[in-house]
Each structure stands twice: as C-alpha cells, then as structure tokens.
C-alpha positions in Angstrom: 75.6 93.4 95.8 74.7 97.1 95.8 77.4 99.6 95.4 77.0 100.7 99.2 77.4 97.0 100.3 80.4 96.6 98.2 82.2 99.5 99.6 81.0 98.7 103.2 82.5 95.1 102.9 85.8 96.3 101.4 86.2 98.9 104.1 86.1 96.1 106.6 88.2 93.7 104.7 90.9 96.4 104.4 90.8 97.1 108.1 89.8 100.6 107.6 86.5 100.4 109.7 87.8 97.1 111.5 91.1 97.8 112.8 93.9 95.5 113.4 95.4 94.6 116.7 99.0 95.4 115.6 100.7 96.7 112.5 102.1 93.3 111.9 98.3 91.8 112.0 97.4 94.5 109.5 100.2 93.5 107.0 99.2 89.8 107.4 95.7 90.5 106.8 96.3 92.4 103.7 99.2 90.1 102.7 101.0 92.8 100.8 100.9 96.4 101.1 102.3 98.6 98.4 105.2 100.5 99.7 107.2 101.9 96.8 107.0 105.1 99.0 108.3 104.0 102.3 106.4 106.5 104.3 103.2 105.7 102.4 103.7 102.0 103.3 104.1 102.6 107.0 101.0 105.0 107.3 99.0 102.3 105.3 99.7 99.9 108.3 99.2 102.7 111.0 95.9 103.9 109.5 94.6 100.2 109.8 95.9 99.5 113.4 94.0 100.4 116.5 96.8 100.1 119.0 100.6 99.6 119.4 100.4 96.8 122.1 101.0 99.4 124.9 97.7 101.0 124.9 98.3 104.1 122.6 97.7 104.7 118.9 100.5 103.5 116.6 103.2 105.7 115.4 105.8 105.6 112.7 108.1 104.2 115.4 105.8 101.1 116.0 106.1 100.2 112.3 109.7 100.7 112.4 110.1 98.3 115.5 108.3 95.7 113.5 110.8 96.0 110.8 113.6 96.1 113.2 112.7 92.9 115.0 112.0 91.0 111.7 108.4 90.8 111.9 108.0 92.9 108.8 110.0 93.1 105.7 109.9 95.1 102.3 110.4 93.4 98.9 109.4 93.2 95.4 106.8 90.6 95.9 104.7 91.3 92.7 104.5 93.5 89.6 108.0 94.6 90.0 106.7 96.7 92.9 107.9 97.1 96.5 105.4 95.7 99.2 105.6 95.3 102.8 104.8 92.0 104.0 104.9 89.9 107.3 108.2 88.2 106.9 106.7 84.7 107.3 104.7 85.1 104.1 107.7 86.3 101.8 109.1 82.9 100.7 105.9 81.3 99.7 104.6 84.4 97.9 107.7 84.5 95.8 107.4 80.9 94.9 104.2 82.1 93.1 105.1 85.5 91.8 108.9 85.5 91.1 108.7 83.7 87.7 106.2 86.1 86.3 108.2 89.0 87.5 111.4 87.7 86.0 109.7 87.3 82.6 108.3 90.9 83.0 111.8 92.3 83.7 113.7 90.2 81.2 113.7 92.7 78.3 114.7 95.7 80.7 117.3 93.5 82.3 118.6 92.7 79.0 118.8 96.3 78.1 120.7 97.2 81.3 123.2 94.2 80.7 121.9 92.5 84.0 122.2 89.0 83.0 122.8 85.8 85.1 126.8 86.3 85.4 126.1 89.9 86.8 123.6 89.0 89.3 126.0 86.2 90.5 128.9 88.4 90.8 126.7 90.9 92.8 125.7 88.1 95.1 129.2 87.3 95.9 130.2 90.8 96.5 127.1 91.7 98.8 127.0 88.6 100.9 129.8 89.6 103.3 128.1 92.9 104.2 124.6 91.4 104.2 126.0 89.0 106.9 127.6 91.6 108.8 124.5 93.7 109.7 123.2 94.3 106.1 123.6 97.4 104.0 121.7 100.5 102.8 121.1 100.9 99.1 123.9 103.5 98.7 126.3 100.9 100.4 125.2 98.3 98.3 125.6 100.2 95.0 129.2 101.2 96.3 129.9 97.5 96.7 128.7 96.9 93.1 130.7 99.5 91.6 133.8 98.0 93.5 133.1 94.8 91.6 132.8 96.6 88.2 129.0 96.7 88.0 127.8 100.3 87.4 124.7 100.9 89.5 123.5 104.1 87.5 120.6 104.1 85.1 118.6 101.8 87.4 121.0 98.9 86.8 121.7 98.7 90.6 118.1 98.8 91.5 117.5 95.9 88.9 120.2 93.9 90.4 118.8 94.0 93.8 115.4 93.2 92.4 116.8 90.0 90.9 118.5 89.1 94.1 115.3 89.6 96.0 113.0 87.6 93.7 115.7 84.9 93.9 115.1 84.8 97.8 118.5 86.1 98.7 117.9 89.4 100.3 114.9 91.6 101.7 114.8 95.0 103.2 114.6 95.0 106.9 115.5 97.6 109.7 114.9 101.3 109.0 118.0 103.2 108.8 117.9 106.2 111.2 118.0 109.7 109.5 120.2 112.5 111.0 116.9 114.5 111.2 113.4 114.1 110.0 111.6 110.9 108.9 113.9 108.1 107.9 113.5 106.7 104.4 116.0 104.1 103.9 116.2 100.4 105.0 119.0 97.9 105.3 119.2 95.1 103.0 119.4 91.8 104.8 120.2 88.2 103.9 116.7 86.6 103.7 117.8 83.1 105.1 119.2 84.7 108.2 116.8 87.6 108.8 113.4 85.7 108.2 113.3 83.4 111.3 110.2 81.4 110.4 108.3 80.9 107.0 105.0 79.5 106.3 104.5 76.7 103.7 101.1 76.7 102.5 100.0 73.3 100.6 98.7 75.4 97.6 100.5 78.6 97.3 98.5 79.9 94.3 95.3 79.1 95.9 96.5 80.6 99.2 97.6 83.9 97.3 94.0 84.2 96.0 92.3 83.5 99.3 94.5 86.0 101.1 93.9 88.5 98.5 90.3 88.2 99.0 90.4 88.1 102.7 92.2 91.6 102.5 90.5 93.3 99.5 87.2 91.5 98.7 84.8 91.7 97.5 86.8 91.2 94.2 87.0 89.1 91.2 89.8 87.2 89.3 90.6 90.1 86.9 91.2 92.2 90.1 93.5 89.4 91.5 95.3 89.3 88.1 96.0 93.1 88.3 97.1 93.0 91.8 99.4 90.0 91.6 100.7 90.5 88.4 99.8 86.8 87.1 98.0 86.1 84.0 94.4 86.3 83.7 94.4 82.5 83.1 96.5 81.7 86.2 94.1 84.0 88.3 91.1 82.1 87.1 92.9 78.8 88.0 93.8 80.3 91.4 90.0 81.1 91.9 89.1 77.5 91.1 91.6 76.0 93.5 90.4 78.3 96.2 86.8 77.0 96.0 85.4 76.4 99.4 87.8 78.9 101.1 86.1 82.1 99.8 82.4 82.8 99.1 81.2 83.4 95.6 78.4 86.0 96.3 77.8 86.6 92.7 79.1 85.1 89.6 82.8 85.7 89.7 82.5 88.0 92.6 84.3 86.7 95.7 84.5 87.6 99.5 86.0 86.3 102.5 84.5 83.6 104.7 85.5 85.7 107.8 85.2 89.4 107.1 86.4 91.4 110.2 83.5 92.8 112.4 83.3 96.7 112.0 84.8 98.6 114.9 82.1 100.5 116.9 83.9 103.8 116.7 85.1 103.5 113.1 86.0 107.0 111.6 83.8 108.6 109.0 86.8 109.7 106.9 90.3 108.3 106.5 93.3 109.8 105.0 95.0 107.1 102.9 98.6 107.2 101.7 99.7 107.3 98.1 99.4 104.0 96.4 97.0 102.8 99.1 95.8 99.2 98.5 92.0 100.3 99.1 92.4 102.2 95.9 95.3 100.8 93.7 94.6 97.0 94.1 91.7 96.5 91.6 91.5 96.5 87.6 88.4 98.7 87.9 88.5 101.5 90.4 85.2 103.2 89.4 83.5 101.7 92.5 85.3 104.4 94.6 84.9 107.4 92.7 83.7 109.3 89.5 86.1 108.9 86.5 87.0 112.6 86.7 87.9 112.3 90.4 90.0 109.2 89.8 91.9 110.9 86.9 93.2 113.6 89.5 94.2 110.8 91.7 96.1 108.7 89.1 98.0 106.8 88.1 99.0 109.5 85.8 101.6 109.6 83.0 104.4 109.5 85.5 103.0 106.4 87.2 102.0 108.4 90.5 98.9 107.7 92.6 98.0 110.5 94.9 97.1 110.2 98.7 93.4 110.2 99.1 90.6 111.1 101.5 88.0 108.5 101.6 84.6 109.1 103.2 82.0 106.2 103.6 84.1 104.2 101.0 84.2 106.9 98.3 87.2 109.0 97.4 86.2 112.7 98.3 89.6 114.4 98.0 93.3 114.3 97.8 96.2 115.4 100.2 100.0 115.3 100.3 101.6 113.5 103.1 103.0 116.7 104.5 99.7 118.8 104.3 98.5 117.2 107.7 101.7 118.2 109.5 101.6 121.9 107.7 97.9 122.2 108.1 97.4 123.0 104.5 94.0 122.3 103.1 93.4 119.4 101.0 91.8 119.3 97.5 88.1 118.3 98.0 85.9 116.7 95.2 82.9 116.3 97.6 81.9 120.0 99.0 79.3 118.4 101.4 81.7 116.3 103.3 82.2 117.1 107.1 85.1 119.5 107.7 85.7 118.0 111.2 85.9 114.4 109.9 88.5 115.4 107.3 90.5 117.4 110.0 90.3 114.4 112.4 91.7 112.3 109.5 94.7 114.4 108.8 95.4 115.1 112.5 95.6 111.2 112.9 98.4 111.1 110.4 100.3 114.1 111.9 100.1 112.2 115.3 101.4 109.2 113.5 104.6 110.9 112.0 105.3 113.0 115.2 105.5 109.7 117.3 
C-alpha cells in the first residue's frame, strides 16, 4: 500500500473525510476517543460529525446533550487513560482491558496506599451520592476525605479509576460552568446510568475489529499500543478476528466496510490535542516528518498538541483557544492553502460558540 493510499484510507476510517451522522455514531465508529482533555474529546467528535440531527453543524452543546442523555460516557477504558465511548460499549470493553489496567496501575496504587479495603470503603461512601444524581470530582473527593481517605497526591483519582474499571461508576452529564466552557462531569453509577450494554460473543476479537474499523489500516503492534494489551494478546486478537477484517498486506489490516468519502470533505482539518488520528499508532511517521512530530509530542510532560492535518499529513499545530482569538497557528508546510487552514479553525470556533 502506498503512503498516499494508507492516509486516504485512514482519513475515511477516522470519519475525517467521511463524516458520521451524529456524535454518538462517531464515537461508536471509533469505539474509544481519547478524552483526558474534555474539550479535546468533545471536539474530536464534533469534527467527525456532519450534522446534529436538526440540520445544523454540531456544536459543543450537541456533544453535551449526548452525555446528558446517557448515550456517551467517559471512563478509563484502556492504558489508564480517559476515553469517551458509546455507553453501550463500556462494559464489554472493560471486560478485555480492566485486568491489564489494574496490573499496570498496581505499583502506583501500592505507593499511594490505594488497596482493596480503601477502594471498598470509597465505594460505600460514594454510593448514596452516585444514586442521588451523581457527584462531581470535587464532591467525590470531599466524600472520600470524610471517610478518612486523603484524595491529594493523585490518590483520589486512582480511587475513582479503580471504581471505574471495576464497573461501578462512569462520567456522564457535563456539569454546567458559571461562565465559559464547562470542564467537569458528574460521576454516575454505571449499573443505573447505562441503559443498554452490548455483549459480543468474543470481546477480544471485537475490540480488534472495532479498532481496525475506526483506525485502519493498522497492525497488531498499533492495536497493542492503542489498547494497552500485550503484543501477544494483540496478535491473538488479530487471529481471532480473521474473516472480519481484510489483511491487505502481511500484518496490515483494514475494515471490510470503510466509510465512503464525503463529496465535500475539507482539505484541512483542525484536530484536538491527543486526537486518535495522530496518537493511536505505534509508528506515527506516516503522518509527518520526525522533526514535525517531535514538535507535536508526546513530550517529556506527556502532552500532545492539537494538529492541523492536510491531505492526511500533519502540516502544523494550533491551540484550542487560537481559533477563537484568531491567532495564527504554527505551520510546518509553508505551501498549504491559508484559506483552508482558516476554514478549519473557524469550524472549531463555531463549535465552541454553539
């Protein structure tokens, strides 16, 4: 497969040139959308969606409505990292990834004093609030402190992480902000909040198939990085998915049903920090020169900057606020079309302005 063909396929798989009908459809197609940064995770869905169901372009309110009605949730689904997923996919995904996440977090939890007794005590003290409309992170931390669990030093986050991968809670409705963009969510009891859950016959194979559907062409090493599973488990997943994905080259898989390219797909898209198009592969050199990728990250602080992508390649970086303030992005490709870049940033501005 030529580099051009690879990127052309990936753009369609990622719904960047083949938009989804709704933000929930976009989330289901990608399966999991990295959302450590809540605004970035919401825009990752907005940029992949053509309409909000009422004939207009999706806005941040469109995504927040999907969280509010329970169609979307945010949880630590893999790699100890927060992702947005369609709520119906949460339980079976955790059935594959929770054990690996628990193993990876074990040493840090031990250092923090987050043991089984602490997690059980946290569950007991949080349960009434979760059943009574949920609670924000700060409210959860106050409840933990009242039970003698010091939430400082990442201890509170790790307790919430443990309860999430155990299937007890997830993050649901966006908590309104007094002004500006809301950046907080309410933790909800999973068994009450998630109305329907899918139950694939082979969850490991399903995880691989859905990764390829939303990210392919890609291989087992890419899947291992994205899922946090071992390379051995990832190769097994690929074997068990045989017949449900297409192996176009030895070890390189693509979907059997790649979405059709939209007739008016934009030349340039402004993608958020940690976007799946950039972050979800073991080898990212397909989308940019090493020097350019070093400027994007992840750097020593683990951050990955928002990127501008033209014809599948990273052509620059921007900041989420720059599109609103009309400050110029940093461009790697001086030959890119300025009007196309401006249109991509203006699309984000409309998204946050609602």
